[in-house]
C-alpha positions in Angstrom: -18.8 0.8 7.6 -22.5 1.3 8.2 -23.4 4.5 10.0 -26.0 4.9 12.8 -28.4 6.4 10.2 -27.9 3.3 8.0 -28.7 1.0 10.9 -31.7 3.0 11.8 -32.9 2.8 8.2 -32.6 -1.0 8.0 -33.5 -1.5 11.7 -30.2 -3.4 12.4 -29.3 -1.1 15.3 -28.4 -2.8 18.6 -29.2 -1.6 22.1 -25.5 -1.0 22.8 -25.1 1.1 19.6 -28.2 3.2 20.5 -26.8 3.9 24.0 -23.4 4.9 22.5 -25.1 7.2 20.0 -26.6 9.1 22.9 -23.3 9.5 24.6 -24.5 7.5 27.7 -21.8 5.6 29.5 -22.0 1.8 29.5 -19.2 1.1 32.0 -17.9 2.6 35.2 -14.4 4.0 35.6 -13.5 0.6 37.0 -14.5 -1.0 33.8 -17.7 -2.6 35.1 -21.2 -2.3 33.7 -23.1 0.7 34.9 -26.3 0.2 36.9 -28.2 1.4 33.9 -26.8 -1.5 31.8 -27.4 -4.0 34.6 -31.0 -3.0 34.9 -31.5 -3.6 31.1 -29.8 -7.0 31.4 -31.8 -8.0 34.4 -35.0 -7.1 32.5 -34.1 -9.6 29.7 -32.1 -7.8 27.0 -28.4 -7.5 26.3 -26.3 -4.8 24.6 -26.3 -6.9 21.5 -30.1 -7.2 21.4 -31.8 -5.4 18.5 -33.1 -2.0 19.5 -36.4 -3.0 18.1 -36.7 -5.5 21.0 -36.9 -2.6 23.4 -40.6 -2.3 22.8 -41.2 -5.8 24.1 -44.0 -5.7 26.7 -42.5 -8.3 29.0 -39.2 -6.5 29.0 -40.8 -3.1 29.8 -42.8 -4.6 32.7 -39.7 -6.4 34.1 -37.7 -3.1 33.7 -40.4 -1.3 35.7 -39.8 -3.9 38.5 -36.0 -4.0 38.6 -35.1 -0.6 37.3 -35.5 2.9 38.5 -37.2 6.1 37.3 -33.8 7.3 36.1 -33.6 4.2 33.9 -36.6 5.3 31.9 -35.4 8.8 31.8 -32.1 7.7 30.3 -33.8 5.5 27.8 -36.0 8.4 26.8 -32.8 10.4 26.1 -31.4 7.5 24.0 -34.6 7.3 22.0 -34.9 11.0 21.4 -31.2 11.1 20.2 -32.1 8.3 17.7 -35.0 10.4 16.5 -32.7 13.4 16.1 -30.2 11.3 14.1 -32.9 10.1 11.8 -34.3 13.6 11.3 -30.9 15.2 10.5 -30.4 12.3 7.9 -33.9 13.0 6.4 -35.1 9.5 7.5 -38.5 8.6 8.9 -38.1 7.1 12.4 -38.9 3.4 11.8 -39.2 2.3 15.5 -42.1 2.4 17.9 -42.0 5.3 20.3 -41.4 3.4 23.6 -40.4 6.2 26.0 -41.5 9.7 26.8 -44.9 11.4 26.2 -47.5 9.4 24.3 -45.3 6.3 24.3 -45.9 2.6 24.8 -44.3 2.5 28.3 -46.8 5.1 29.5 -49.7 3.5 27.7 -48.9 0.4 29.7 -49.3 2.4 32.9 -45.8 1.6 34.2 -45.3 3.7 37.3 -41.6 4.5 36.8 -42.1 5.3 33.1 -44.8 7.8 34.1 -42.7 9.4 36.8 -39.7 9.8 34.5 -41.4 12.6 32.6 -42.0 14.7 35.6 -39.4 16.9 37.1 -40.0 18.2 40.6 -41.8 21.5 40.5 -41.0 24.5 42.6 -43.5 25.7 45.2 -42.8 29.2 44.0 -40.2 31.3 42.2 -38.7 34.5 43.5 -39.9 37.6 41.6 -38.0 38.9 38.6 -36.1 41.5 40.6 -34.5 38.7 42.5 -34.4 35.9 40.0 -33.1 37.7 37.0 -30.4 39.5 39.0 -29.3 36.2 40.6 -29.2 34.5 37.2 -27.2 37.3 35.6 -24.6 37.5 38.3 -24.4 33.7 38.6 -24.0 33.3 34.8 -21.2 35.9 34.7 -19.2 33.8 37.2 -19.1 30.7 35.0 -15.5 30.0 34.1 -15.8 28.2 30.8 -16.8 30.8 28.1 -18.7 28.3 25.9 -20.7 27.0 28.8 -21.3 30.5 30.0 -22.7 31.6 26.6 -25.0 28.5 26.5 -26.4 29.2 29.9 -26.9 32.9 29.1 -28.8 31.9 26.0 -30.9 29.4 28.0 -31.7 32.2 30.5 -33.2 34.2 27.6 -34.8 31.3 25.8 -36.0 28.6 28.2 -35.4 25.4 26.2 -34.2 22.2 27.7 -30.4 22.2 28.5 -29.8 19.3 26.1 -31.6 21.2 23.3 -29.4 24.3 23.9 -26.2 22.3 24.0 -27.2 20.4 20.8 -28.1 23.5 18.7 -26.2 23.2 15.4 -25.3 26.0 13.1 -27.7 24.7 10.5 -30.6 24.7 13.0 -30.9 28.5 12.9 -32.0 30.7 10.2 -30.0 33.8 11.1 -31.8 35.9 8.5 -35.2 35.5 10.0 -33.9 34.8 13.5 -35.8 31.6 14.1 -35.3 27.9 14.5 -35.7 25.8 11.4 -38.5 23.3 11.2 -36.3 20.2 11.4 -34.9 21.4 14.8 -38.4 22.1 16.1 -39.7 18.7 15.0 -36.9 16.7 16.7 -37.1 18.8 19.9 -40.9 18.8 20.0 -41.3 22.6 19.7 -44.7 22.5 18.2 -44.9 26.2 17.2 -42.6 28.6 15.4 -40.1 30.2 17.7 -38.6 33.5 16.7 -35.7 34.7 18.8 -35.4 38.2 20.3 -32.4 40.4 19.5 -30.1 39.7 22.5 -30.5 35.9 22.3 -30.1 35.8 18.5 -26.8 37.8 18.7 -25.4 35.6 21.4 -26.1 32.6 19.1 -24.7 34.4 16.1 -21.4 35.2 17.9 -21.1 31.7 19.2 -21.8 30.3 15.7 -18.9 32.4 14.3 -16.6 30.9 16.9 -17.8 27.4 16.1 -17.1 27.9 12.4 -13.6 29.0 13.1 -13.1 25.9 15.3 -14.6 23.6 12.8 -17.6 22.5 14.9 -21.2 21.8 13.9 -22.7 22.6 17.3 -22.9 26.2 18.2 -21.9 25.8 21.8 -18.9 23.6 22.8 -20.6 22.2 25.9 -23.0 19.6 27.3 -26.0 19.7 29.5 -23.9 18.1 32.2 -21.4 20.9 32.0 -24.2 23.5 32.1 -25.6 21.9 35.3 -22.2 21.7 36.9 -21.6 25.4 36.2 -25.0 26.2 37.7 -24.0 24.4 40.9 -20.5 25.6 41.1 -19.4 27.7 44.2 -20.5 31.3 43.7 -22.8 30.3 40.8 -26.5 30.5 40.1 -27.6 27.8 42.6 -25.8 29.5 45.5 -27.5 32.8 44.8 -30.9 31.1 45.0 -30.0 29.4 48.2 -31.6 32.0 50.5 -35.0 31.2 48.9 -34.9 27.4 49.1 -37.6 27.2 51.8 -40.1 29.3 49.7 -39.1 27.4 46.5 -39.5 24.0 48.1 -36.0 22.7 47.1 -32.6 23.9 46.0 -31.7 24.4 42.3 -30.5 21.1 40.9 -29.1 22.0 37.6 -29.6 23.8 34.3 -33.0 22.3 33.8 -34.4 24.5 36.6 -33.8 27.6 34.4 -36.7 26.1 32.4 -38.9 26.5 35.4 -37.8 29.9 36.7 -38.0 31.8 33.4 -41.4 30.6 32.2 -42.8 31.3 35.6 -41.7 35.0 35.3 -42.9 35.2 31.7 -46.3 33.9 32.7 -46.8 35.3 36.2 -45.1 38.7 36.0 -45.1 39.5 32.4 -48.6 38.1 31.8 -47.7 35.9 28.8 -49.1 32.6 30.1 -50.2 31.2 26.7 -47.0 32.3 25.1 -44.9 30.6 27.8 -46.6 27.4 27.0 -45.8 27.8 23.3 -42.2 28.4 24.1 -41.9 25.3 26.3 -44.1 23.1 24.1 -46.4 22.6 27.1 -50.1 22.8 27.4 -49.9 23.7 31.1 -47.4 24.7 33.8 -48.0 21.8 36.1 -44.4 20.8 36.0 -43.1 24.3 36.4 -44.6 25.8 39.5 -47.2 24.2 41.7 -50.6 25.9 41.4 -49.8 28.3 38.6 -52.6 31.0 38.8 -54.4 32.3 35.8 -52.9 35.5 34.3 -55.3 38.4 33.9 -53.1 41.2 32.8 -49.7 41.9 31.2 -46.8 43.5 33.0 -46.5 46.3 30.5 -49.4 48.6 29.5 -49.1 47.7 25.9 -47.0 45.3 23.7 -43.3 46.0 23.4 -43.6 45.4 19.7 -46.4 46.1 17.2 -47.2 42.9 15.5 -43.6 42.1 14.6 -42.9 38.4 14.9 -44.8 35.8 16.8 -46.5 36.2 20.1 -43.9 33.9 21.6 -41.2 36.4 20.4 -43.2 39.2 22.1 -43.0 37.3 25.4 -39.2 36.7 25.0 -38.7 40.4 24.2 -40.6 41.3 27.3 -38.3 39.0 29.2 -35.1 40.5 27.9 -36.5 44.0 28.6 -37.2 43.0 32.2 -33.6 41.9 32.5 -32.6 45.4 31.5 -35.1 46.9 33.9 -34.0 44.8 36.9 -30.3 45.4 36.2 -30.7 49.1 35.7 -29.2 49.1 32.2 -29.3 52.1 29.9 -29.8 49.9 26.9 -30.3 46.1 26.3 -27.0 46.2 24.3 -25.4 46.1 27.8 -27.0 42.8 28.7 -24.5 40.5 27.1 -21.7 42.3 28.9 -23.6 42.0 32.2 -23.7 38.2 31.7 -20.0 38.1 30.6 -20.7 36.9 27.1 -20.0 38.2 23.6 -22.6 39.5 21.2 -20.7 41.7 18.7 -23.8 42.4 16.7 -25.0 44.6 19.6 -21.7 46.1 20.7 -20.3 47.6 17.5 -20.6 51.0 16.1 -24.0 51.7 14.4 -25.5 48.6 15.9 -29.3 48.9 16.6 -29.9 50.6 20.0 -32.3 48.5 22.1 -34.1 50.7 24.6 -35.1 49.5 28.0 -38.9 50.2 28.3 -39.9 51.2 31.9 -42.6 49.4 33.7 -46.2 50.6 33.0 -45.1 52.8 30.0 -47.3 53.2 26.9 -45.2 52.0 24.0 -45.9 52.7 20.4 -43.6 51.2 17.8 -40.5 49.1 18.2 -38.0 48.7 20.9 -35.2 49.7 18.5 -34.5 53.4 19.0 -31.7 54.5 16.7 -28.1 53.2 16.7 -25.3 53.1 19.2 -23.2 56.1 19.7 -19.6 56.4 20.9 -21.0 57.2 24.4 -23.2 54.1 24.3 -20.2 51.9 23.3 -18.1 53.4 26.1 -20.9 52.6 28.5 -21.1 49.0 27.4 -17.3 48.8 27.9 -17.7 50.3 31.3 -20.3 47.6 32.2 -18.0 44.9 31.0 -15.1 46.3 33.0 -17.2 46.8 36.1 -18.4 43.2 35.9 -14.9 42.0 35.4 -13.7 44.0 38.4 -16.6 42.6 40.5 -15.6 39.1 39.6 -12.0 39.8 40.4 -13.0 41.2 43.8 -15.1 38.1 44.5 -12.1 35.9 43.5 -9.7 38.0 45.7 -12.1 37.8 48.6 -12.3 34.0 48.3 -8.5 33.8 48.0 -8.1 35.9 51.1 -10.5 33.7 53.1 -8.5 30.6 51.9 -5.2 32.1 53.1 -6.7 33.1 56.4 -7.9 29.5 56.9 -4.5 28.1 56.0 -2.9 30.4 58.5 -5.3 29.1 61.2 -4.7 25.4 60.2 -1.6 25.1 62.5 -3.6 26.1 65.6 -6.5 24.0 64.5 -4.2 21.0 63.9 -2.6 21.4 67.3 -5.9 21.6 69.0 -7.2 18.6 67.1 -4.2 16.6 68.2 -4.6 17.6 71.9 -8.3 16.7 71.7 -7.6 13.4 70.1 -5.0 12.4 72.7 -7.2 13.5 75.6 -10.0 11.3 74.2 -7.6 8.4 73.9 -6.3 8.7 77.4 -9.9 9.0 78.8 -11.0 6.0 76.8 -8.2 3.9 78.1 -8.9 5.0 81.7 -12.6 3.9 81.3 -11.5 0.6 79.9 -9.2 0.0 82.9 -11.9 0.9 85.3 -14.4 -1.5 83.6 -11.8 -4.3 83.5 -11.1 -3.9 87.2 -14.8 -4.3 88.0 -14.9 -7.6 86.1 -11.5 -9.2 86.9 -10.2 -7.7 90.1 -6.5 -6.5 90.0 -5.6 -4.2 87.2 -2.3 -3.9 85.3 -1.4 -1.0 87.4 -1.7 -3.2 90.5 -0.8 -6.7 89.3 -0.1 -8.0 92.9 -3.4 -8.9 94.7 -2.8 -8.0 98.3 -6.1 -8.9 99.8 -9.3 -11.0 99.3 -11.1 -7.9 97.8 -8.6 -7.7 95.0 -9.9 -10.9 93.4 -13.0 -11.1 91.2 -16.4 -11.8 92.8 -16.6 -15.2 91.2 -13.3 -16.4 92.6 -14.0 -14.9 96.0 -17.2 -17.0 96.2 -15.4 -20.2 95.2 -12.6 -19.7 97.8 -15.1 -18.9 100.6 -16.9 -22.2 99.9 -13.6 -24.0 100.4 -12.7 -22.2 103.7 -9.5 -20.9 102.2 -7.9 -17.9 103.9 -6.7 -16.0 100.8 -5.5 -13.0 102.7 -3.1 -15.1 104.8 -2.1 -17.1 101.8 -1.2 -14.1 99.6 0.8 -12.7 102.5 3.0 -15.8 102.3 3.6 -15.7 98.5 6.9 -14.1 97.5 6.8 -11.1 95.3 8.5 -12.7 92.3 5.8 -15.4 92.1 3.0 -12.9 92.2 4.7 -10.7 89.5 5.4 -13.6 87.2 1.9 -15.0 87.3 -0.1 -11.8 87.3 -3.7 -11.5 88.4 -5.1 -13.9 85.8 -2.7 -16.8 86.7 -3.3 -16.2 90.4 -7.0 -16.3 90.0 -7.0 -19.5 87.9 -4.9 -21.6 90.4 -5.8 -20.1 93.8 -8.4 -22.9 94.4 -5.9 -25.6 93.7 -3.3 -23.9 95.9 -5.8 -23.8 98.8 -6.4 -27.6 98.5 -2.6 -28.4 98.3 -1.7 -26.2 101.3 -4.4 -27.8 103.5 -3.2 -31.3 102.7 0.5 -30.5 103.3 -0.1 -28.8 106.6 -2.2 -31.8 107.8 0.6 -34.2 106.9 3.6 -32.3 108.2 2.2 -30.0 110.8 4.3 -27.2 109.2 2.4 -24.1 108.1 5.5 -22.8 106.4 5.9 -25.9 104.3 2.1 -25.8 103.6 2.5 -22.2 102.2 5.4 -23.3 100.1 3.5 -26.3 98.7 0.5 -24.0 97.9 2.9 -21.6 96.1 4.3 -24.4 94.1 1.0 -24.8 92.4 1.7 -21.3 90.8 5.2 -22.0 89.6 8.8 -23.0 90.6 9.8 -21.9 94.2 13.5 -21.4 95.0 15.4 -21.2 98.2 15.4 -17.4 98.3 11.7 -17.4 97.9 11.3 -19.7 100.9 13.7 -17.5 103.0 11.6 -14.5 101.9 8.5 -16.2 103.3 10.2 -17.3 106.5 11.7 -13.8 107.1 8.2 -12.4 106.9 6.8 -14.6 109.7 7.9 -14.5 113.3 5.2 -16.2 115.3 6.3 -19.6 116.9 4.3 -22.7 116.3 3.0 -25.1 118.9 6.5 -26.5 119.6 7.9 -23.0 120.3 10.0 -22.7 117.2 9.8 -20.0 114.6 9.4 -20.7 110.9 13.0 -19.6 110.4 14.4 -22.0 113.0 12.2 -24.8 111.8 13.5 -24.4 108.2 17.0 -24.4 109.4 16.5 -27.5 111.5 14.7 -29.4 108.7 17.4 -28.4 106.2 20.2 -29.5 108.6 18.4 -32.9 109.2 18.3 -33.4 105.4 14.5 -33.5 105.2 14.5 -30.9 102.4 16.9 -30.2 99.6 16.0 -26.8 98.2 18.9 -26.9 95.7 19.9 -23.3 96.5 18.0 -22.1 93.5 19.6 -24.5 91.1 18.1 -25.1 87.6 16.6 -28.2 86.2 19.8 -30.3 86.7 19.1 -30.1 90.5 18.5 -33.2 92.7 15.7 -35.5 91.6 12.3 -35.4 93.3 11.8 -37.4 96.5 9.3 -40.3 96.8 5.7 -39.3 96.8 5.2 -40.1 100.5 8.4 -38.5 101.6 8.3 -35.2 99.9 6.1 -32.8 97.9 8.5 -30.2 96.6 10.3 -31.0 93.3 13.0 -28.8 91.9 
């Protein structure tokens, strides 16, 4: 089966294979294409398209329209990974450089391609006394030892997080303490980069572990894990939080170490040119806004006397400042302060690295003899003290968690009460508003007066001259309850017309009331008696409603059926009667 290197060599590599080679996800957890893949497809290519098509001008312009800045950033990572694969296989890179610095996408002036190279600069960086202490304490709290070691190395040598995570055992010449040319070429480190003692020994120790575990890469981590560790609770980002306003933004990940450390190297240590060499930059425009020219160095004289490159001098000055800020007796204690291993500095007869005080005149090297038993004990004390401090932090956090859990019962009860009070109040408001619109409420389903009806119905009944108050007084309770306010409102006008017609035809207000009520629903004998019992005034013939009902019933004019069901007597002729049962 052809390898990625083989496909790069004969240019048969596809877009999908290039993306896979960089470890970039092509699908979501739900199994659907990622937004990154969708943008590529919307711009005109597929995952099966040859990688060589990525340089197509029309594709790049369309990608600039439909894609995002992050799309170009990810494609830059994909392309750089291909270059690294080619380099490690001793192959020339046969493709056009499409993304990143001095590439086709930027030569085309594509806005999103140009933005992709720039990371947001800080307005300022806290001075070393604050920054280096925060970095050290935050690094020591990282749980994963491999990620912790990678971030510790990064805090001493400000490379890109991906470059740190990708360092292989064969990339380092441990005899000279420098990166090999192949690594520098792939990662665009233009100049030789020699490593100072502490950073080199952290690498050496991690490399020994990698060999034991059968890995090629020195650190068993990724740039994503490094950033997650930086942003974890109690980590580096949290310790810089008090300075967000001055810095202009919070720390966003491991890549921000590459802004903080060079700023200190240039601004406080005075190695501006060397910082540019380390980073591979010509300027600090993407590190700190408005970086001022450096006119003097932090120390009165160089920490070393011509040993190694000037970049190594700058990195040595940085590691010395860590020791100065942390109040260490020797730099051999620095790995323990960060919670990482560097056995080459912590064994008997290891070189003793002195911490040079600020402003001191230094002649000779920083190495001052070898470690004694007392020095070794002190290193162990530092490690133990740091361990106890972390345990105390963890215990404090656990205590706070338990206290919160103990309070949850009260909080839950209060939350329930508040929620129920809000529900009751909401329901009350709804009832009040419904009453304004439709008259009677559910709490008072029986309208007892004209004012209980809606304004619209009141207006309609007024126009018809209907006395609703008198009419409602005649209706039996069962009728009003069965119909409710809505049924009453809808049929009141019809009832008014019926009652008027019946009273004119019979001269009986009682029968008129019954007829009007019949428009609402079935009326039984008990309902009629309820109406009659509630009225006592005599009519024009001197009889009361009760006596008239009795007389009419005795004469056979009305058969009320004594509340019988549907099998009761049939209805009378239309001109004889009006009440059917």
